[in-house]
C-alpha angles and dihedrals in degrees: 000000000000121000089239093057093044090048090052090052092049089048089053088053092047089051089055090050094049090047090051093045090046091052090049092051090048091051091049090049093051093045091052089050094056091071086073095048121112119238132228133179113268132191123228111236099175137358127177144147112251128196129201125195121204124163090352091302121118127212129188134207135169112242118203132173120193137172127217135180122234114180094334094312117115115223129186127210140175104185115118095181137334106268094022111138144143124293136169090260097105094171094057093049091042092053089052093048091049093048091050094044091057089059123074092188131043136184106253120199115206138186108252090209094051108019092188089070113085147152137188097220125041134210133033116318125196093254091060088070095060097083090050094049094045091046092049093047091048093051092049087051090049091047092054090050092049094049091052089051093045094045096050098263094284127099087204090064093056097090092047092048090047092050090053090048090049091047092051091049092051091050089053089055096054 
């Protein structure tokens, strides 16, 4: 396999990491903005525990749908919190579902610039950091693979390659 083709594959993987990291940063930014959002009373329309099975692994998440009124216009939302998603911790999601199901009304926080954007919980929650951590780790992994390809697959060759790069750089200056 040529270095060009391998480099293109690595760049594709880097692009995936950058996209994941960008998504994570966007989620963190959105979550932090929610602390400034006003709140209104909302009504729960639906609340249930959902499961998803993939590769014989089951994940759980609470699904809630709520309605709220902003200046006479009814909006519906389903976001619990930025970064909230399914995990294999059924008990945690089941407890959340039970708590929400016992309430007919909830406090809904909405974006004043876009009232259709809402959440039930404000601020940054632990799960919101996961895309950033995964994207960063993925990029570090890709950087390691790329450096192995770029430096000829051998760490022993790194000083020699750096010397050649420095030598070429010095020749360009003169």
